[in-house]
ZAPADREN-587071 format. One line per 2 residues: number of its first residue (from 1); their letters; for each residue x, y, z of N, C-alpha, C, O. Coordinates in steps of 0.001 Angstrom, whole numbers, plus 500000, padded with zeros to 6 digits. Layout:
BEGIN
NUM) a) X:Y:Z:X:Y:Z:X:Y:Z:X:Y:Z; ...
This chain:
BEGIN
1) xx) 122283:098471:496541:121345:098998:496622:120128:098999:495463:120463:099834:494622; 119261:098586:495212:118956:098584:494265:117677:099791:494034:116605:099575:494599
3) xx) 117804:100788:493366:117228:101965:492659:118310:102896:493194:118016:104092:493179; 119559:102544:493683:120490:103624:493832:120705:104641:492757:120528:104429:491557
5) xx) 121201:106039:493426:121048:106820:491848:122981:107298:492474:123297:107905:493497; 123551:106939:491788:125087:107112:491781:125387:108172:490977:124652:108596:490086
7) xx) 126876:108778:491394:127269:109846:490697:127453:109500:489112:127265:110331:488223; 127794:108331:488924:128016:107720:487869:126625:107730:486759:126610:107963:485550
9) xx) 125605:107414:487612:124476:107320:486716:123628:108742:486566:122864:108864:485608; 123788:109866:487582:123612:110988:487547:124313:111820:486056:123732:112641:485346
11) xx) 125688:111301:485901:126596:112006:484793:126117:111390:483522:126005:112078:482507; 125848:110191:483541:124928:109884:482046:124251:110026:481835:124175:109955:480608
13) xx) 122866:110396:482534:121969:110837:482746:121922:112788:482193:121075:113297:481459; 122835:113323:482696:123019:114434:482368:123305:114949:481281:122594:115848:480829
15) xx) 124538:114444:480539:125166:114177:479648:124445:113694:478494:124768:114212:477424; 123593:112866:478476:122772:112298:477612:121595:113528:477709:121371:113864:476546
17) xx) 121000:114099:478374:120083:115207:478241:120906:116129:477591:120582:116483:476458; 121831:116541:478067:122350:117663:477009:122890:117395:475499:123382:118327:474862
19) xx) 122800:116300:475038:122845:115851:473931:121571:115662:473208:121477:115600:471982; 120474:115563:474157:119187:115497:473146:118702:113918:473263:118037:113344:472401
21) xx) 119053:113477:474194:119076:112022:474237:118339:111461:475563:119024:111494:476585; 117071:110969:475668:116335:110560:476782:117017:108780:476982:117721:108119:476219
23) xx) 116446:108460:478304:116945:107317:478576:115522:107040:479727:114917:107866:480411; 115341:105704:479606:114137:104742:480492:114925:103730:480708:115634:103206:479849
25) xx) 114824:103316:482164:115229:101998:482751:114269:101216:483091:113126:101663:483184; 114616:099610:483397:114056:098871:483665:114603:098307:484839:115703:097839:484546
27) xx) 114339:098135:486041:115120:097836:486899:114611:096071:487611:113716:095847:488426; 115464:095161:487007:114806:093943:487411:114400:093641:489244:115066:094011:490211
29) xx) 113302:092981:489241:112961:092211:490637:114246:091329:490785:114754:091640:491862; 114875:090508:490258:115641:089666:490876:117146:090219:490433:117095:091340:489927
31) xx) 118219:089753:490511:119513:090441:490523:119848:089861:489131:121013:089465:489097; 119156:089689:487939:119184:089879:486522:119828:091026:485725:120259:091984:486368
33) xx) 119921:091020:484552:120216:092080:484146:119919:092986:484010:118744:092863:484356; 120077:094385:483634:119183:095419:483726:118965:096179:482542:119956:096407:481850
35) xx) 118021:096551:482230:117559:096738:480808:117413:098094:480720:116904:098643:481697; 117850:099008:479456:117792:100492:479514:117142:100832:478109:116776:099843:477473
37) xx) 116935:102092:477511:116762:102340:476537:116793:103640:476133:116130:104495:476720; 117457:103875:475237:117718:105630:474524:117232:105706:473632:117029:104747:472887
39) xx) 116831:107047:473377:116382:107689:471895:116247:109388:471921:116477:110057:472929; 115875:109883:470754:116048:111292:470638:114908:111969:471302:113778:111500:471165
41) xx) 115120:113066:472031:114341:113874:472406:113660:114649:471421:112575:115145:471724; 114137:114823:470297:113711:115522:469439:112486:114708:468395:111464:115192:467908
43) xx) 112853:113780:468321:111861:112781:467615:110550:112448:468237:109479:112370:467635; 110831:112188:470003:109878:112461:470586:108903:113477:470292:107784:113118:469926
45) xx) 109224:114895:470421:108734:116086:470189:107772:116179:468398:106643:116468:467999; 108904:115794:467897:107814:115940:466049:106963:114627:466449:105942:114631:465761
47) xx) 107006:113397:467387:105756:112533:467500:104508:113155:468172:103371:112975:467737; 104772:113827:469156:104069:114832:469777:103146:115735:468945:101922:115843:469004
49) xx) 103752:116160:468406:103258:117096:467644:102425:116640:466405:101378:117073:465923; 103200:115682:466083:102100:114721:464869:100564:114204:465651:099431:114420:465221
51) xx) 100876:113600:466688:099570:113065:467402:098888:114307:468229:097667:114190:468334; 099331:115221:468701:098679:116300:468882:098348:116187:470440:097305:116590:470954
53) xx) 099577:115474:471209:099300:115275:472728:100790:114671:472871:101517:114302:471948; 101128:114660:474575:102215:114878:475127:102522:113372:475301:101566:112689:475665
55) xx) 103859:112663:475073:104017:111252:475135:104868:111579:476241:105647:112524:476365; 104518:110398:477227:105255:110138:478819:106022:108730:478329:105496:107683:477950
57) xx) 107529:109080:478474:108480:107997:478124:108395:107213:479021:108710:106084:478643; 108052:107279:480278:107988:106680:481408:106633:105890:481394:106691:104949:482186
59) xx) 105761:105955:480920:104831:105032:480828:104296:104340:479412:103190:103913:479080; 105363:104407:478839:105449:103742:477649:106048:102035:478098:106960:101777:478885
61) xx) 105298:101168:477402:105598:099683:477779:107134:099740:476909:107628:100659:476255; 107663:098297:477219:109245:098099:476338:108545:097761:474907:109200:098129:473932
63) xx) 107526:097227:474691:107244:097033:472963:107060:098245:472477:107495:098551:471367; 106439:099027:473194:105965:100405:472606:107442:101486:472392:107542:102287:471463
65) xx) 108164:101345:473130:109592:102097:473329:110557:101539:472180:111448:102204:471652; 110228:100173:471868:110955:099086:470619:111002:100008:469314:111870:099895:468449
67) xx) 109933:100956:469282:109905:101512:468047:110625:102850:467815:110761:103483:466768; 111002:103089:468922:111496:104660:469242:112659:104801:469880:113066:105960:469958
69) xx) 113340:103929:470378:114453:103699:470976:115519:102529:470547:115080:101648:469806; 116745:102466:470917:117479:101489:470833:117944:100856:472142:118673:101654:472731
71) xx) 117772:099602:472876:118188:099028:474088:119377:098710:474440:120038:098130:473578; 119774:098868:475251:121114:098600:476594:121099:097600:477312:120126:097565:478064
73) xx) 121865:096676:477393:121718:096100:478876:122664:095845:479396:123586:095654:478604; 123027:095689:480863:123904:095493:481764:123996:095005:482817:122896:094858:483348
75) xx) 125216:094510:483670:125092:094061:484837:124530:095115:486089:124055:094752:487165; 124725:096480:485629:124313:097706:486735:123574:098370:486158:123269:098038:485013
77) xx) 123123:099329:486638:122045:100364:485826:122818:101170:485110:122642:101385:483910; 123931:101780:485965:124774:102254:484927:125127:101875:483383:124825:102594:482431
79) xx) 125849:100572:483280:126400:099619:482580:125204:099617:481221:125531:099788:480046; 123910:099405:481658:123031:099273:481160:122620:100858:480162:122430:100938:478948
81) xx) 122592:101761:481013:122250:103303:480487:123257:103764:479556:122959:104491:478608; 124360:103398:479770:125810:103740:479157:125573:102733:477580:125741:103176:476443
83) xx) 125274:101729:477836:125188:100854:476646:123627:101274:475623:123358:101028:474447; 123064:101795:476412:121476:102247:475526:122254:103486:474882:122282:103516:473651
85) xx) 122864:104472:475561:123148:105831:474744:123873:105303:473788:123497:105550:472642; 125054:104471:473960:126183:103958:472672:125946:103962:471793:126253:104643:470815
87) xx) 125077:102848:472051:124137:102048:470917:123085:103143:469815:122983:103429:468622; 122702:103344:470610:121785:104779:469755:122626:105908:469425:122170:106446:468416
89) xx) 123600:106457:469827:124571:107313:469066:125067:106282:467719:124862:106603:466549; 125706:105087:468108:126145:104453:466895:124940:104240:465850:125022:104616:464681
91) xx) 123906:103652:466346:122720:104000:465304:122566:105596:464514:122676:105636:463289; 122370:106578:465116:122124:108067:464370:123482:108057:463582:123316:108354:462399
93) xx) 124667:107817:463900:125610:107816:463261:125850:107105:461650:126318:107591:460620; 125253:105619:461993:124899:105214:460452:124194:105435:459784:124508:105374:458595
95) xx) 122845:105815:460155:121903:106617:459779:122766:107747:459031:122980:107529:457838; 123201:108733:459493:123884:109840:459046:125004:109419:457648:125177:109998:456576
97) xx) 125547:108329:458147:126238:108425:457044:125699:107570:455931:126537:107130:455144; 124553:107291:455755:123917:105983:454918:122652:107017:454273:121961:106657:453320
99) x) 122498:108235:454906:121567:108903:454273:121605:110319:454510:120781:111058:453972
């Protein structure tokens, strides 16, 4: 069922939130690939402070999120979200190792 929130999806969101990671999903109209983006809650808070206004992740477009997130795709919502979170963590790890 399109848009169904499974226990696994709840777990991915909950664990990510505890780790300071946000997730944003795009559910396709057809049966194509699901897309998700993941990024740092701390980075968003920093940007909000610099801009002097709140950023609503849910209202940002995919091109706008490109600059503050790491994407993930999958055949299911869970796969897309988990792939985005894993890619984000890998990206952050590589940054910390090289800087």
